[in-house]
TIROVO-232831 format. One record per residue (C-alpha): residue number from 1; chain; residue in three letters; x, y, z. Coordinates in pm, whole numbers, plus 32768, in hexadecimal, padded with zeros to 4 digits. Layout:
BEGIN
<r num="NUM" chaine="A" residu="Ala" east="X" north="Y" up="Z"/>
...
***
This chain:
BEGIN
<r num="1" chaine="A" residu="Met" east="3C66" north="4D1B" up="A7B5"/>
<r num="2" chaine="A" residu="Phe" east="3D00" north="4D16" up="A90E"/>
<r num="3" chaine="A" residu="Asp" east="3D7D" north="4E71" up="A968"/>
<r num="4" chaine="A" residu="Met" east="3DD0" north="4E5F" up="AADC"/>
<r num="5" chaine="A" residu="Glu" east="3F29" north="4EE8" up="AB2B"/>
<r num="6" chaine="A" residu="Thr" east="3FEB" north="4DE0" up="ABEC"/>
<r num="7" chaine="A" residu="Glu" east="4155" north="4D89" up="AC0F"/>
<r num="8" chaine="A" residu="Asn" east="41FD" north="4C43" up="AC6C"/>
<r num="9" chaine="A" residu="Lys" east="4368" north="4C9A" up="ACAC"/>
<r num="10" chaine="A" residu="Pro" east="4491" north="4C07" up="AD69"/>
<r num="11" chaine="A" residu="Gln" east="44A1" north="4D36" up="AE52"/>
<r num="12" chaine="A" residu="Ile" east="4366" north="4CBA" up="AF01"/>
<r num="13" chaine="A" residu="Gln" east="444F" north="4BF9" up="AFEA"/>
<r num="14" chaine="A" residu="Tyr" east="44D1" north="4D44" up="B073"/>
<r num="15" chaine="A" residu="Met" east="4379" north="4DD4" up="B0BC"/>
<r num="16" chaine="A" residu="Glu" east="4283" north="4DA2" up="B1D7"/>
<r num="17" chaine="A" residu="Val" east="4193" north="4C9B" up="B153"/>
<r num="18" chaine="A" residu="Lys" east="4022" north="4C9A" up="B1AB"/>
<r num="19" chaine="A" residu="Lys" east="3F75" north="4B47" up="B19E"/>
<r num="20" chaine="A" residu="Ala" east="3E14" north="4AF4" up="B133"/>
<r num="21" chaine="A" residu="Thr" east="3D47" north="49BF" up="B0E1"/>
<r num="22" chaine="A" residu="Gly" east="3C13" north="49AA" up="B007"/>
<r num="23" chaine="A" residu="Tyr" east="3B2A" north="48B1" up="AF5F"/>
<r num="24" chaine="A" residu="Val" east="3B19" north="488C" up="ADE5"/>
<r num="25" chaine="A" residu="Leu" east="3A03" north="47DD" up="AD25"/>
<r num="26" chaine="A" residu="Pro" east="3A3F" north="4787" up="ABB5"/>
<r num="27" chaine="A" residu="Ile" east="38F5" north="4738" up="AB08"/>
<r num="28" chaine="A" residu="Gly" east="388D" north="46EE" up="A9A4"/>
<r num="29" chaine="A" residu="Asn" east="383B" north="45CA" up="A8C2"/>
<r num="30" chaine="A" residu="Gly" east="38E9" north="447B" up="A8E5"/>
<r num="31" chaine="A" residu="Ala" east="3A47" north="4451" up="A852"/>
<r num="32" chaine="A" residu="Val" east="3A92" north="45C5" up="A828"/>
<r num="33" chaine="A" residu="Gly" east="3BC1" north="45A4" up="A90D"/>
<r num="34" chaine="A" residu="Lys" east="3B3A" north="4602" up="AA66"/>
<r num="35" chaine="A" residu="Ser" east="3BDD" north="44E7" up="AB28"/>
<r num="36" chaine="A" residu="Thr" east="3D30" north="4525" up="AA86"/>
<r num="37" chaine="A" residu="Leu" east="3D39" north="469A" up="AAD4"/>
<r num="38" chaine="A" residu="Pro" east="3DDE" north="4679" up="AC2C"/>
<r num="39" chaine="A" residu="Ala" east="3EF7" north="45A6" up="AB96"/>
<r num="40" chaine="A" residu="Val" east="3F40" north="4695" up="AA77"/>
<r num="41" chaine="A" residu="Leu" east="3F29" north="47C6" up="AB58"/>
<r num="42" chaine="A" residu="Asp" east="4026" north="4732" up="AC4B"/>
<r num="43" chaine="A" residu="Asp" east="417B" north="47AB" up="ABD1"/>
<r num="44" chaine="A" residu="Gln" east="421F" north="468C" up="AC94"/>
<r num="45" chaine="A" residu="Phe" east="415D" north="4584" up="ABD0"/>
<r num="46" chaine="A" residu="Ser" east="4218" north="4507" up="AA9E"/>
<r num="47" chaine="A" residu="Gln" east="416A" north="43C0" up="AA40"/>
<r num="48" chaine="A" residu="Pro" east="4097" north="43A3" up="A902"/>
<r num="49" chaine="A" residu="Val" east="3F2A" north="43F4" up="A942"/>
<r num="50" chaine="A" residu="Lys" east="3E0B" north="4333" up="A8A7"/>
<r num="51" chaine="A" residu="Ile" east="3CA9" north="43BA" up="A88A"/>
<r num="52" chaine="A" residu="Gly" east="3B93" north="42D8" up="A905"/>
<r num="53" chaine="A" residu="Lys" east="3A38" north="42EE" up="A99A"/>
<r num="54" chaine="A" residu="Ser" east="3A08" north="4315" up="AB10"/>
<r num="55" chaine="A" residu="Val" east="3903" north="4227" up="AB9D"/>
<r num="56" chaine="A" residu="Asn" east="390B" north="42A2" up="AD04"/>
<r num="57" chaine="A" residu="Met" east="398D" north="43CA" up="ADCE"/>
<r num="58" chaine="A" residu="Glu" east="3B06" north="43F4" up="ADAE"/>
<r num="59" chaine="A" residu="Phe" east="3BE1" north="44BC" up="AE9C"/>
<r num="60" chaine="A" residu="Ser" east="3D30" north="4561" up="AE5E"/>
<r num="61" chaine="A" residu="Tyr" east="3DF6" north="4698" up="AEB1"/>
<r num="62" chaine="A" residu="Val" east="3EF2" north="4786" up="AE17"/>
<r num="63" chaine="A" residu="Val" east="3FD9" north="4878" up="AECD"/>
<r num="64" chaine="A" residu="Asp" east="4019" north="49BF" up="AE14"/>
<r num="65" chaine="A" residu="Arg" east="410E" north="4AD6" up="AE65"/>
<r num="66" chaine="A" residu="Leu" east="40DE" north="4C2A" up="ADC7"/>
<r num="67" chaine="A" residu="Ile" east="4108" north="4DA0" up="ADF5"/>
<r num="68" chaine="A" residu="Val" east="3FD8" north="4E81" up="ADCD"/>
<r num="69" chaine="A" residu="Arg" east="3FE9" north="4FFA" up="AE01"/>
<r num="70" chaine="A" residu="Glu" east="4141" north="4FD9" up="AE9E"/>
<r num="71" chaine="A" residu="Gln" east="40C3" north="4EDB" up="AF9C"/>
<r num="72" chaine="A" residu="Ala" east="413D" north="4D73" up="AFA7"/>
<r num="73" chaine="A" residu="Phe" east="4044" north="4C58" up="AFD7"/>
<r num="74" chaine="A" residu="Gln" east="4046" north="4AE1" up="AFFC"/>
<r num="75" chaine="A" residu="Val" east="3EF0" north="4A5E" up="AF9C"/>
<r num="76" chaine="A" residu="Thr" east="3E80" north="48F7" up="AFCF"/>
<r num="77" chaine="A" residu="Gln" east="3D76" north="489F" up="AECF"/>
<r num="78" chaine="A" residu="Gln" east="3C96" north="4782" up="AF48"/>
<r num="79" chaine="A" residu="Tyr" east="3BEF" north="46E0" up="AE1A"/>
<r num="80" chaine="A" residu="Leu" east="3A9E" north="4632" up="AE2E"/>
<r num="81" chaine="A" residu="Val" east="3A60" north="4590" up="ACDB"/>
<r num="82" chaine="A" residu="Pro" east="3902" north="4503" up="ACA0"/>
<r num="83" chaine="A" residu="Pro" east="389E" north="4431" up="AB72"/>
<r num="84" chaine="A" residu="Gly" east="3818" north="44DD" up="AA3D"/>
<r num="85" chaine="A" residu="Gln" east="36F7" north="43EF" up="A9FF"/>
<r num="86" chaine="A" residu="Lys" east="35A2" north="4493" up="AA1D"/>
<r num="87" chaine="A" residu="Glu" east="3495" north="43D3" up="AAD6"/>
<r num="88" chaine="A" residu="Asn" east="33AE" north="43CF" up="A9A7"/>
<r num="89" chaine="A" residu="Glu" east="34B8" north="432D" up="A8CC"/>
<r num="90" chaine="A" residu="Gly" east="34AD" north="41DF" up="A983"/>
<r num="91" chaine="A" residu="Ile" east="35D8" north="4160" up="AA47"/>
<r num="92" chaine="A" residu="Ser" east="36A4" north="4026" up="AA11"/>
<r num="93" chaine="A" residu="Gly" east="37B6" north="3FCA" up="AB07"/>
<r num="94" chaine="A" residu="Gly" east="37AE" north="410E" up="ABCB"/>
<r num="95" chaine="A" residu="Arg" east="36E2" north="422C" up="AC5D"/>
<r num="96" chaine="A" residu="Ser" east="3653" north="4365" up="ABC1"/>
<r num="97" chaine="A" residu="Phe" east="36BA" north="44C8" up="AC18"/>
<r num="98" chaine="A" residu="Glu" east="356E" north="44FD" up="ACCA"/>
<r num="99" chaine="A" residu="Gln" east="359A" north="43C0" up="AD9C"/>
<r num="100" chaine="A" residu="Ile" east="36FA" north="4426" up="AE04"/>
<r num="101" chaine="A" residu="Ile" east="368B" north="4584" up="AE66"/>
<r num="102" chaine="A" residu="Lys" east="357F" north="44EF" up="AF48"/>
<r num="103" chaine="A" residu="Met" east="3674" north="43F9" up="AFE5"/>
<r num="104" chaine="A" residu="Tyr" east="3782" north="44FD" up="B029"/>
<r num="105" chaine="A" residu="Gln" east="36A9" north="4630" up="B060"/>
<r num="106" chaine="A" residu="Phe" east="3758" north="4676" up="B1AD"/>
<r num="107" chaine="A" residu="Met" east="3899" north="46B8" up="B0E8"/>
<r num="108" chaine="A" residu="Phe" east="3801" north="47C0" up="B005"/>
<r num="109" chaine="A" residu="Lys" east="37B7" north="48C8" up="B10A"/>
<r num="110" chaine="A" residu="Gln" east="38E8" north="4995" up="B0A4"/>
<r num="111" chaine="A" residu="Ile" east="394C" north="4964" up="AF3A"/>
<r num="112" chaine="A" residu="Asp" east="3A3F" north="4A7A" up="AEE8"/>
<r num="113" chaine="A" residu="Val" east="3A78" north="4A42" up="AD73"/>
<r num="114" chaine="A" residu="Ile" east="39A7" north="498E" up="AC6F"/>
<r num="115" chaine="A" residu="Leu" east="3A56" north="4928" up="AB2C"/>
<r num="116" chaine="A" residu="Leu" east="3954" north="4913" up="AA14"/>
<r num="117" chaine="A" residu="Ser" east="3A08" north="481D" up="A932"/>
<r num="118" chaine="A" residu="Tyr" east="39D2" north="47C1" up="A7C7"/>
<r num="119" chaine="A" residu="Lys" east="3A8E" north="4744" up="A694"/>
<r num="120" chaine="A" residu="Leu" east="3AF7" north="4843" up="A590"/>
<r num="121" chaine="A" residu="Val" east="3AC7" north="472F" up="A48E"/>
<r num="122" chaine="A" residu="Glu" east="3967" north="46CF" up="A4FD"/>
<r num="123" chaine="A" residu="Leu" east="3858" north="47D4" up="A4D4"/>
<r num="124" chaine="A" residu="Asp" east="3757" north="4709" up="A596"/>
<r num="125" chaine="A" residu="Ser" east="382E" north="4713" up="A6CF"/>
<r num="126" chaine="A" residu="Phe" east="3839" north="488F" up="A6B5"/>
<r num="127" chaine="A" residu="Asn" east="36C4" north="48B2" up="A677"/>
<r num="128" chaine="A" residu="Asp" east="3681" north="47D5" up="A7A6"/>
<r num="129" chaine="A" residu="Leu" east="3721" north="48DC" up="A886"/>
<r num="130" chaine="A" residu="Glu" east="35C5" north="4973" up="A8A3"/>
<r num="131" chaine="A" residu="Phe" east="3562" north="4838" up="A960"/>
<r num="132" chaine="A" residu="Trp" east="369F" north="483B" up="AA33"/>
<r num="133" chaine="A" residu="Ile" east="3690" north="49A8" up="AA9E"/>
<r num="134" chaine="A" residu="Asn" east="352D" north="496D" up="AB19"/>
<r num="135" chaine="A" residu="Arg" east="35A2" north="483E" up="ABE2"/>
<r num="136" chaine="A" residu="Ala" east="36CA" north="4905" up="AC65"/>
<r num="137" chaine="A" residu="Leu" east="35ED" north="4A1E" up="ACE1"/>
<r num="138" chaine="A" residu="Glu" east="3523" north="4923" up="ADAB"/>
<r num="139" chaine="A" residu="Ile" east="3653" north="48D6" up="AE86"/>
<r num="140" chaine="A" residu="Ser" east="371D" north="4A19" up="AE72"/>
<r num="141" chaine="A" residu="Ser" east="372A" north="4B40" up="AF60"/>
<r num="142" chaine="A" residu="Pro" east="372E" north="4CB9" up="AF1D"/>
<r num="143" chaine="A" residu="Ser" east="38AB" north="4CB7" up="AF3B"/>
<r num="144" chaine="A" residu="Thr" east="38EC" north="4B98" up="AE47"/>
<r num="145" chaine="A" residu="Gln" east="39C6" north="4BED" up="AD1B"/>
<r num="146" chaine="A" residu="Tyr" east="39A4" north="4B54" up="ABBE"/>
<r num="147" chaine="A" residu="Ile" east="3A9B" north="4B06" up="AAA7"/>
<r num="148" chaine="A" residu="Leu" east="3A47" north="4A8B" up="A949"/>
<r num="149" chaine="A" residu="Val" east="3B41" north="497B" up="A8E6"/>
<r num="150" chaine="A" residu="Gly" east="3B65" north="48F5" up="A783"/>
<r num="151" chaine="A" residu="Thr" east="3C39" north="47BB" up="A763"/>
<r num="152" chaine="A" residu="His" east="3CE5" north="4716" up="A638"/>
<r num="153" chaine="A" residu="Leu" east="3D96" north="4853" up="A5C3"/>
<r num="154" chaine="A" residu="Asp" east="3E9A" north="4770" up="A521"/>
<r num="155" chaine="A" residu="Met" east="3D89" north="470B" up="A428"/>
<r num="156" chaine="A" residu="Asp" east="3D44" north="4874" up="A3C3"/>
<r num="157" chaine="A" residu="Ala" east="3D34" north="4818" up="A252"/>
<r num="158" chaine="A" residu="Ser" east="3BF6" north="4753" up="A2A1"/>
<r num="159" chaine="A" residu="Arg" east="3B5C" north="4861" up="A37C"/>
<r num="160" chaine="A" residu="Glu" east="39E0" north="487A" up="A37D"/>
<r num="161" chaine="A" residu="Val" east="39C1" north="498E" up="A482"/>
<r num="162" chaine="A" residu="Ser" east="3A25" north="4AE6" up="A401"/>
<r num="163" chaine="A" residu="His" east="3AB9" north="4C04" up="A4C9"/>
<r num="164" chaine="A" residu="Glu" east="3979" north="4CCA" up="A490"/>
<r num="165" chaine="A" residu="Met" east="38AB" north="4BAC" up="A523"/>
<r num="166" chaine="A" residu="Ile" east="398D" north="4BA8" up="A656"/>
<r num="167" chaine="A" residu="Thr" east="396C" north="4D20" up="A688"/>
<r num="168" chaine="A" residu="Asn" east="37F3" north="4D06" up="A66F"/>
<r num="169" chaine="A" residu="Gly" east="37F8" north="4BD6" up="A755"/>
<r num="170" chaine="A" residu="Ser" east="38B1" north="4C97" up="A864"/>
<r num="171" chaine="A" residu="Lys" east="37B0" north="4DAF" up="A84D"/>
<r num="172" chaine="A" residu="Phe" east="3692" north="4CB5" up="A860"/>
<r num="173" chaine="A" residu="Ile" east="3727" north="4C0D" up="A995"/>
<r num="174" chaine="A" residu="Lys" east="3758" north="4D5C" up="AA40"/>
<r num="175" chaine="A" residu="Asp" east="35EE" north="4DB8" up="A9F8"/>
<r num="176" chaine="A" residu="Cys" east="357F" north="4C6D" up="AA95"/>
<r num="177" chaine="A" residu="Ile" east="364F" north="4CB3" up="ABCB"/>
<r num="178" chaine="A" residu="Leu" east="35C5" north="4E14" up="ABEE"/>
<r num="179" chaine="A" residu="Asn" east="3465" north="4D94" up="ABC1"/>
<r num="180" chaine="A" residu="Lys" east="348F" north="4CC5" up="ACFE"/>
<r num="181" chaine="A" residu="Tyr" east="3583" north="4DA7" up="ADB7"/>
<r num="182" chaine="A" residu="Pro" east="3542" north="4F12" up="AD4D"/>
<r num="183" chaine="A" residu="Glu" east="365A" north="4F91" up="AE30"/>
<r num="184" chaine="A" residu="Trp" east="375F" north="4EA0" up="AD9F"/>
<r num="185" chaine="A" residu="Gln" east="3894" north="4F52" up="AD1F"/>
<r num="186" chaine="A" residu="Gly" east="39A5" north="4EC4" up="AC47"/>
<r num="187" chaine="A" residu="Lys" east="39FA" north="4E43" up="AAF1"/>
<r num="188" chaine="A" residu="Val" east="39CE" north="4CF3" up="AA49"/>
<r num="189" chaine="A" residu="Pro" east="3B27" north="4CC3" up="A9B1"/>
<r num="190" chaine="A" residu="Ser" east="3B52" north="4BC6" up="A898"/>
<r num="191" chaine="A" residu="Leu" east="3C84" north="4AF0" up="A85E"/>
<r num="192" chaine="A" residu="Glu" east="3CDD" north="49F4" up="A753"/>
<r num="193" chaine="A" residu="Ile" east="3DCB" north="48E0" up="A7BF"/>
<r num="194" chaine="A" residu="Ser" east="3E69" north="47A1" up="A742"/>
<r num="195" chaine="A" residu="Ile" east="3E72" north="4677" up="A82B"/>
<r num="196" chaine="A" residu="Thr" east="3F6C" north="45BB" up="A754"/>
<r num="197" chaine="A" residu="Asp" east="407D" north="46C6" up="A73E"/>
<r num="198" chaine="A" residu="Lys" east="4010" north="47AC" up="A85D"/>
<r num="199" chaine="A" residu="Gln" east="3FDC" north="48E6" up="A78D"/>
<r num="200" chaine="A" residu="Asn" east="3F57" north="49FF" up="A86D"/>
<r num="201" chaine="A" residu="Thr" east="3F39" north="491B" up="A99D"/>
<r num="202" chaine="A" residu="Ala" east="4012" north="4A02" up="AA73"/>
<r num="203" chaine="A" residu="Leu" east="3F24" north="4B20" up="AA1C"/>
<r num="204" chaine="A" residu="Leu" east="3DFA" north="4A4D" up="AA85"/>
<r num="205" chaine="A" residu="Arg" east="3EA3" north="49E4" up="ABC8"/>
<r num="206" chaine="A" residu="Asn" east="3EE1" north="4B52" up="AC20"/>
<r num="207" chaine="A" residu="Ala" east="3D7D" north="4BB0" up="ABB8"/>
<r num="208" chaine="A" residu="Val" east="3CEF" north="4AAB" up="ACA5"/>
<r num="209" chaine="A" residu="Ser" east="3DC8" north="4B31" up="ADC0"/>
<r num="210" chaine="A" residu="Val" east="3D54" north="4C96" up="AD80"/>
<r num="211" chaine="A" residu="Gly" east="3BED" north="4C18" up="AD7F"/>
<r num="212" chaine="A" residu="Ile" east="3C20" north="4B76" up="AED2"/>
<r num="213" chaine="A" residu="Leu" east="3CBE" north="4CB3" up="AF5E"/>
<r num="214" chaine="A" residu="Arg" east="3B96" north="4D7F" up="AEE0"/>
<r num="215" chaine="A" residu="Ser" east="3A96" north="4C89" up="AF62"/>
<r num="216" chaine="A" residu="Arg" east="3B3D" north="4C8D" up="B0B9"/>
<r num="217" chaine="A" residu="Lys" east="3B46" north="4E0C" up="B0B1"/>
<r num="218" chaine="A" residu="Ile" east="3CC2" north="4E09" up="B0C8"/>
<r num="219" chaine="A" residu="Leu" east="3CC8" north="4EC7" up="AF7F"/>
<r num="220" chaine="A" residu="Ile" east="3BB8" north="4FC4" up="AF34"/>
***
């Protein structure tokens, strides 16, 4: 579970606010909710959100305001959302993840936070995170931060991914990171959210901001 201490309080307006911008890459299988994450994380967005498959690179941003360790921050989260189709699956009406990465490789030089996304109600999407963490490590840097994001929390009665699986998954991802970057320090927090009713989305928004601040060495 996410355990970073953050606050998001009205008194931020009376504090000196430090600003930062970072790049966020949600990855995972198709239709797990990657392209809708920026909308549900934006606390100014109130329209109903529908989950669909991305067929190309999508761009969006979210502005977050939070207090961490008695410091106020305004963090602009720049989202780069690639499709979730793997090249070996065959593509109809769009491009694969691998094709998009090649096309936009100049944009992936500084990814601050990678959101490894899956459906809590679809075990295959969780098991496929082994594929996605390996793809992520091909384009990440030693400062990149990672968050495990389970969607469809509102369908918890139909859950296929247990809390024990998630805990083990976070450990596995951290081991993969350390295998490539032995000096990497950090945690792989896990969050479960609902896109339909926004459960825990404020926590995820703050977690992404903290990840950006850590990646940019603003927080150590």
